[in-house]
Each structure stands twice: as structure tokens, then as C-alpha cells.
N, C-alpha and C positions, 0 to 999 in steps of 0.2 A: 855627260853633258848633249841638247839635245841637235843632232842635224837639221842644218836650214834647209828648208827643202823650195827649188829653185822654181820658177814655168820654164814652161813651153812655147814659144810661137808652135801650131802645128802643120800650117802649109803659109805660105805667104798672103795668102788672101783668105785666113781663116784665122778662128779662136787660137789664142792663149787657155793650154790645159796644164794644171799641175805634174810635177813631174813622176808620180805617182799617181794611181785614178784607183778607186776606189770600185768593186763590183757587188751589186747588190742581191746576185741570183739566189744564195742561199738565207739573204736576212731575216724571212719568216720562219726560217727554221732555229738561228740565232738568237732572237730576240723576240721577248714574249709580248710587246706592245710596239706601239707606231712611239708614245714616247720612250721608251728604249732605245728605238733605232734613233730616235733625235737626238739622245744623249752620246750617242753613240758619233752622230754628224760632225756635232759640235766638236767633240774629240779629234775626230778629222779636222775638222778647219785650226784647231789649235795647234796641228801639224804643219798644216799647209798644205791640206790634202782637199781642194775646194771638184773635182769634177769626179761625178757619178753618173756608172755604169750600167744601164739594166734593158730590159728585152720587157712586149706581151707576153712572151710565152711562159717565163719563173715563174714558179709557185710554187709552193709547198703546204698540203699535200698536191695539192693541183693545181694547173698551168695557170699563168694569167690569172693572176691575183697578186704581186709583187710590184707591178708599177701602183699600182691604189697604195697599198702598203708604204710604199716610200714617196707617194705622195703625202701622204698624213705626216708623216716626219719631215718631209719640207719643209709644212708650213709652219711647220712648228718653231724655226728651226730660221728659216728668210729665204725663199726663192731666188733672190739675187746672189746671195753668195755663194753661188751654183753649177760648174755649168754639168748639165744633165744631158746626157748621151742614151738613145734609146734606137730601136732597133725596127723591122718591117720584115714578113715572108713566109718567115718558119708558120706550119699549120701542123698544133699538136690536138691528140684525142684531147679531151677535156668537156666533164659537164656545162665549162663556160662558152662554147666553139659545139653544139648539139650538131651542127651541120658537118665537120668533119670525121669521116670515117676512117680516112685514116691519114698520117703524119706525110705532108708533104710541104712543098713552096711553092708560095704566090709572089707573083712580082708585076699583076697586073694592077693596072691607073686604079680599078675598083677600089681592089684592096689594100690599096699601100694610103690611098685616099682616106679608107676605112678605119684602115691600123692610126693612123697617127692622129686623125679626131679622138678615137678612145684613147691614145696613150696623154692627148693633149686632156682630156674629160679626166682616165686615173691619176695621173698627174699631179692636176690640177694649177697648171701653167697654159700660158699664153700661146708660148713657142718651147722650140723642141733648140737644143743649142746646135746637132749635131746626130742628124738622122743616116742609118747603117741599113743598108739592105743586109739583113744576116745571113745570109746564104747564097748563095748561086740557085738562083731554079733554071734550071734547066730546059728549060719555056720558055724563059723571059723573052720577050717580043722589046730589043733594048732601043726602039722610037717608044713605044709604048711608057716602057718604066723611064726611060729621061724624059718624056716629056710632065708624066706623073711625080718625078721628086722635082723639076723643075717647079711645077705649079705650087708643089707647098713653099716653096721660097720663097717664089713670085707672090704668094698671097701670106707670104711674113708665117706662118706653121713652123718652121723648120729655119734657122738661119745659114746651115750650111749640110755640106753632105755628104755622108761615106758610103764605106761599105765594109763586107766583116767575112774573111775567110775564102775571097775573091785571090781565082792566078791571076798573073799578069794578062795574059788573052783575055778574061773574061773585065776587068780590070777597063784595061786599053778600049777595048770595046764599048763598054757602058761610058767611058768617060767621052770617045766619040761624036754621042748623043745629045750628052747634057750641056746645058749653055752653063751651070754652076760647076766648079769646080769639085774633084772627087780628095777630099782633103784627109783622112785617115782610111786606111786600111787593118781593120782588128784582123788579126792575127795568132795561129799559137806558135812558140816558140817559145822552148826551152835543154837545156844541156841532155834531152831526151828527145828533142823533137827538134831537129834541126836543117828541116827541108824548104824554108824559107831563104836560108844562107846561097843556096845551089838550087834552088829552081825557079831564079828571077823575080820574085816577088821583092825583097831588099834590093834588090838592082835596080828594078822601077821604079821604087820608092824615091831611092836618090834622086835619080832622076827625073822624076816628075816636083818632087818637092815635096811630097806629104810625108808625114812624122807615122811608123803603123803603132798601133794600139796592139799588146804581148798579152794577150790570155793565157793563161795555165802556164807562168815563168816556173814553177814548181812539177811542174808535169802530173797535176791535180794532186801533189801531195806521194806521189808514187817513188820519185828520190829520198825522201825518209824513212820510206815505212817497206817499202820492195825487197824481199828477197833472192831476188833477182843475181845472181853472180856477177853479172857487166854494172847492174845497178849499182850492186854494194861498191865497187871500185871505183863507181863514180863519185858514190856519197864520200868518200873518203878522199878525192882527191879536192872533192867540195868543201869538206872539213879540212885542211892543211891551207886553201883556201883564205878561208875563214876567220881561221887563225891568225895568219902571216895580215889579214885586213882587220885585227879585231870584228869581226863582225860576228855576230849573234849563232851562227853556225851555217850548215850547208843550204838551208832553203832560203839565206840569205844570201849565201856565197851563187847561187842559180840566180838572184836578181840582180845581182851586179852583171854576174855574165851576160845576162840578156840583156842590162843598159849601157853593159858598153860596146856593143856593135852600133855604127853609126847612124842606124838605119832604126832601132830595134830599145826606141828609146823613153818606152810610156808603158812600163809594164800594170796590168790589171791583178789587183790582190782583194779579194776574196774576204780575206781574217776579219772575225771579230775581236779576234785577238789584241791588247794594244800595246804589249811585248812586241809581237810577229810588227803591227801596223809601225813601232818608230825602230826596228830591226829593218824595215823596208825601207823606210824613208833613208836610212841609214847609205842602207846596202845602192840604194839606186843615186846617189850623190860618190860614191866609193870610182875610182878611174882603176880598173885592171891591169897592172902591167902585162904588155904584150904580149908574152909566157908563160904569164897566168895564166890569160886566154886561150890562147893555144892549149896549155896540159889538159883542159876539158874539152878541148875537139881531139885532140890525140886522144883520150881515152874511149871516145866513142869510134875512132876509127885507126887502128894503132898502124894501120898501111898507108896512109899519106907520105906521098914524096914531100915529104919538109927538111 
């Protein structure tokens, strides 16, 4: 029986997203053509997954090609069926960016405006649903960056603004200069990466009322493949949870673990495997018992004073 995927409003003044987000980072490796990707997008829609995540530097074999690939597929299926999340700020070495001689971050007004215009053209859309600042730029002038982000919103090029991989202090700094609200912070969270619980990231999200997007909820596959003794132990715990809740396996149990936290409710899944996606949908809607959730935590740190 197929699970029904709910939708979630990610901020009081923000958009609704599907409870699972599909990430396009590896799409050029997964699909031979935009037609094949379009067929996959139709499958996602049939499962209730309407939110798509991408970024300018994604691409294979060279960065800066996935947005165009995804845009061609979206055009075949229908722009109005999706919420599109893309980003700005990361500068990578690529034949498509010959001006870059070292990887760096750029949150200047010039780069944000240029990046947004490029993304709109490549994706073939009139507006980006949520524009994220992809990584904290250590040279960020918050007034300049906020001014550029507010400008793209006022011009209708992006409907909402978010950030990615921002610490609580950096998020607060940018938010203090913005007119538009920050509607999400896309962060890494998994049974092997618990920092958002303790470093204030999730506390701030709950305080400000935005829902984080969670990348790498299965730790980039390490939960399934690593021979490290500690990770094997975690895999065993997750496998037992999967059996208890009739989930497909430890990957799905990890997604259920991530989705159980009050702030971590939007896992980003990059799989092209339909069974994996169906499993992720079920996992995202599975409410783990409190003690089962803590069994994962104590596997990471058995010295916790519980």
C-alpha cells in the first residue's frame, strides 16, 4: 500500500513543500536524457513529491550543467507542478566558469544577481520558488548580500529566501539585514551527523519558525556501506528499527529518525531508485517512538546522562 505524502508549510510567510524533497545533484549520472528525467519527475509527482532541489554548481562531468538538464525535463512535465529550490554563492572550477581559478564563495550583489539570472535562464522559469545562499561566505557584507536578496524578491525573480549550511550566528546576522524572512536553512543531519541538535541550528529554527531542509540523511550512503565498527553498530540498530516499523531497511530507518525531530522534517532524497523513493516516502511519514529515536542517539554516544 502506497503511503500518502503530506505537505508542510515551511514558514508562516513561506511556501508549502512536499514532505520529501527530491535532489537533482546526481541527475546527469542517473538519467541518460531529459526525457528519462522527465519520466522520473512524473513518478515523483505520482508519489506526492513536488519539491525539487538543485544548484548552479551541480553537474557531471563538469560543474554548472544540472540546472539546464533539470529545466528541460521540467518543461516536458509542467512548471506549475513543482516548487523549485536553487542556490547561489559557490564558485567552482569548470570550463563553464573560466574566470574561477580557485574554489571560493561569493555573496556580493553582482554575483547574486548574475547567478539568479543564469538560473532562471537555465531552468527556463520566470521565478525561483526559494533561493538559498549555498554556503556562508566568510567575506560576506551582510548589508550588501541582504540588499541583493531583497532585490531579487522585489523584482519577482525569487519568491522566498533561505540559506544553506548556515550556523545560528550567521543566519541571525543575515536575517537582521533582510526585509524578506528566511524560510529555511538546508543543513546536514543524519544518525552520523548530529550537530544541528546541539549547536543551536534546530533550536533557532524552532524559535524563528522555519523548517530546515535536511541533506544527506543517510550520511552519503556510509550508513549502508561502511565497514567501520561504530557504523556497523549503528546499521544494526537502524535495521532493528526498520523491522519494527515495517520499513525497507536501515536507510529508511535513518530517514524516519531525521524526520522525527521537531525541526528536521524535510529530508532531501537524491535517489533515482523507485523502491528507495517509495521507502523514503513511507519513512518520512513514520513516527518513531521516543525510545526508538533515543536508541539511535545512544548508539552514537553511550555516555549520555540519560
